[in-house]
N, C-alpha and C positions, 0 to 999 in steps of 0.2 A: 504493500499499499504506499502511496506516496503522501506522506504526512504534510500538513499545511506548512509547519515550520521548516520544511526542507524545500519548498517551492522557491524557484527563482524565475526571474524575468526570462521569457523565451521558452519556458516548459510547456509541453503538451501534456494535458492531464486526462486520464481515462480511469476513473475509480468512483468509489461510493463514499458520499459524505452525508452528514445530518443537515437538513435545511432548517437553520435557526431563525430566518426571517425572510419574508417575501412581500413585496409591495410593488403595485403597478405604478407607472410614472410616465410622463411625457418629455420629450426632447424639446429644445426651443423651437424646433421646426414642427412640433405637433406630432411627432411619430411616437407611438407607444412603445415602451420597453418595461422590463422587469427588474427591480433591485432585489437582489438575494444575498443573504449572508450564509455561508457554508462553515460547518463546524467539524472538527475532529478533536481528539484528546490533547492535541498540541496548541490549538487555538482556532481562530476564525479567519476568513478571507472574504472580502467584498467581491460579489460577482454580478455580472449584468447579462441579461438575455436581450440582446438587441433587436432580434425579430421574434417576438412570442408566437407568431403565427406560422413559423417555419415548420417543416415536416418533422424535424428532429426534436421538437419540444412537445413533451406529453404532459398531462395534467398531474399536478403534485401540490402538496399543502405544507404549510409550516409544521415541523416536527416529523416529516417524512424523512426516510433514508432514501437518497436518490443517486443514481448512477449519473455521472457527470463527464461530458467529453468537451474540452475547451482549452483555451490558450491563455497562458499568464503573461501579463504585461505590467507596466508600472504607470500609475496615474497620480500626480501630485505627491510623489515620493513614496507611495504605498503600492503594495502588489494588488492587482486586480484580475479577476478571471473572467474572461469572455466565453460564456457558454454557447456551444454550438448544438449539443444534444443534451437532453436530460430526461429522466424517466424514473418513475417510483420503484423502489424494490421492496420485496415481501419479507416478512419475518422469516429468519433462517438463512437469508441471503447476505446477512451481515452480522458482526458481533458488536453489540451496544457499547461494550467497554472500550472500543477503539474511537469512539465519538465523543465521550464525555471527559471534560478536563478533570484530572484527578490529583490530589495532593502527591508531592513527590516523596512523602513519607508513608510508612506502613500504617494504615488506619488502626489495625488491631493493637499493634504496638503502642501507638499513641494513647488509645483508649485505656490500655493497661497502666500506662503511666499516670494518667488522670485518676484511676482507681486507687493507686498507690498513694497519691496525695490525699484522697479521701480518707484513707486508713490512718493517715497521720494527724487527722482533726481530732483534737481532745474534747471539745465541747460535745457532749451526747446528743444535744438537739440539733445542732448543725450537721453533725455526722449522719444522724437518722434522716434528716431532710435531704441531704445529699444522696444518700443511698437510695431513698424513694424514687429519685429521678435516675440516677445513673447506674443502679444496680438491679432495681426491681421493675421498673416501668419499661417492658419490652418495646412498646410502640414508640415511646420517646427516644430510647436508645437507638432504635433502628433509624429514625429521622435524624438524630443528632450526629450519627456517624456519616450519613449521606448528605446532609445539608451543606451549602456554601455559607460564608459569612457575609457575603454581599452579592447583589446582582452583578456588580462591576467592581470598580475601585480597587478592593484588595480581597484575597482569599475567595474568588469567584469561581470555586471548583468543588467537586465531591470531596468531602473531607475537610473543606476549608473551615467550617465551623469549629470543628474539632481542633484542628491545627492551631487556629487562632486562640482559642480558649486555653490550650495547653501552653502556648507561648506566654500569654498574659499571665497565666497562673505562675510560670517559672520566673517571670520578671517580678511578680509579687513576692515569691519565695526570697529572691534576693533582697528586696526591699526590707522584709521583715528581719533579715540578718544585719543590714546596714542601719535600720532605724528601729531599735529594740522597743521604742514606745508603741509601735504598731501592734494591734490585736491580730496575731497570726490567724487564729481560727476564723475570725470574722473576714479578714482581707482575702484569705485563700478561698473561703466559701463564696464570697462575692465575686471572685474572679471566675471561678468556675461556673457560677450562675449568671453572670452579667449579660451573656447574650442568648440565653436559652429561648427567648421569645422568638428568635429567628426561625425556629423549626415551625412556627405558625405564620410568621410574616412572609416568608418566601416559599414558594412551591419547590418541589424537588426537581432535579434534572430529568429530562432535558429542558423543561420549561424554564425553571429557575427565575420565577417572575413574582411581583408582588401579589399576594392574595387580596381579597376584599378586606379582610379583617387587618391585614398588614397595612393596607393604605389608610383605613379609617383609625386605627389604634397605634400601630408601630410596635417594634419589638421590645421597647423599654418598658412601655405600659403593660403589655401582654406578659413579659417576663415577670414583673411585679405581681401581677394577678396569679400567675402560675405558682409562684412561691407561696402566696397567701392561701391558695387553695389547698396545697400539700401541707403546709404548716398547720392549718386548721384541723388536720386529721392527727396531729401529734398532741397527745394529752399534756398540758402544762407548758407548752412552748412559751418562753417568756416573750411578753408584748414588746419590751424595751429592745430585747435582741432582734426581733422580727423586724421592728421599725428601722433599727440600724442597718440591717441587712438590706432592706428594700430601699433605704435611702441610698446606699452605695449603688445599687441597680439604676434607680432613678436618676442619679447624678453622674453616671459614668461617662457621658458625653462632655462634661465639664461646664458647658455654656448653654444658656437657654436658646440662643440662636442655632446651636448645633443639635437640637432636638431634646436636650435634657430638660424634664419638668422641674427638676431642681438643680441648683449649684452645689458642689461638694461643700458639705459643712462638717465632716468627720475626716480625721487624718486618713482613715482607710479608703475613704471615698476619694480623697485627693489622690492617693497612691494607685488606686484602680484607674482613674482618669488617665494618669501619666502612662501607666503600662499599656492601657488599650490604645492610646494615641500613638505611643512608641511603636507598638507591634504593627498597627495599620500602616503607619508611614513607612517604616522599613520594608514591609512586604510590597507596598506600592512600588517603592523604588526598585526593589529586587525584581519584580514582574516586569517593569519597564525596561530595565537594563539588560535582562536576560533575552529580550526579544528584538534587540537592536545591536548592530555592531558600530553604530555612529558615535564617534567620539566627539562630536561637536554638541552644540547647544540643541536640546530636543524640544523647546517650546514651553509654553505655560502649562503648569499641571494645577488643576482646580483644587485637589485636596491640600497640596503643599502651598498653594497660592504664590507660586513663583516659577521662573524659567529654570529648568534643570540640565545637567549634563553629568556624565561620569568623570570620576576623578582621573586625571591624567597619570600615565604610568611613570614610576620613578625612574630616572635616568642613573645608570651606574657610572 
């Protein structure tokens, strides 16, 4: 299979891909064409069907797996595929694992690492609450392992939510050693819980798009509600502890304009916000730099709010 990240200008493509997006459009001269985005596990590529009525163009829809024949060119500095023939493929003619972006780390190994952190939590109420989600709720566990951490921006792949959660938790583990005043049990529990609402905010791949509930409420509010529901099943769960945990969740984006219902008021909430922000930005840069060999300035990045480029190589 010719993976998208291996495509070069001038390549002729004859393979199966996932149709991620499809939209009819018109040229400036009024001629109809189709905008298509194709995907495999290595990424996506913009594609065009310049003559939708040609004999080689068969009916297909978004999220269909399609056989594609066409040529790769460059437009505005990015690769683009001009589709000459395209047709839908049936189940059994393709392996879905080849078409979904997946974490570069082993999902089961990451999950076991997360469970080990839960075992280290001393507070019995917090440990019980964590286990109710991460050890006992099989539906949640399945969704958590498969979910992305975002539609785009960062960790937008299968296992992305788990990878991001584990990275944030590890950063928080460091913080508790560097700043002993932090409540370790509260901070690590909040780190593992901070994005659980994303299993409801985003649909699973291949769609990976916002649900109605996600659009209306958002993962921060939904995560807080999920914690309240489970904590209500634990007899005697301290109300102050629950409020502190929920505050960390509600404040983890740091600023009201970034979607946090509250600004951080606890030391643990501040630490969680920094850890979440650090991992999101480092992963964003990692994903950008891994997909380009350009050593120059790459343009404005919305998340970082600045023009970016790779660090220059050290000269001996």
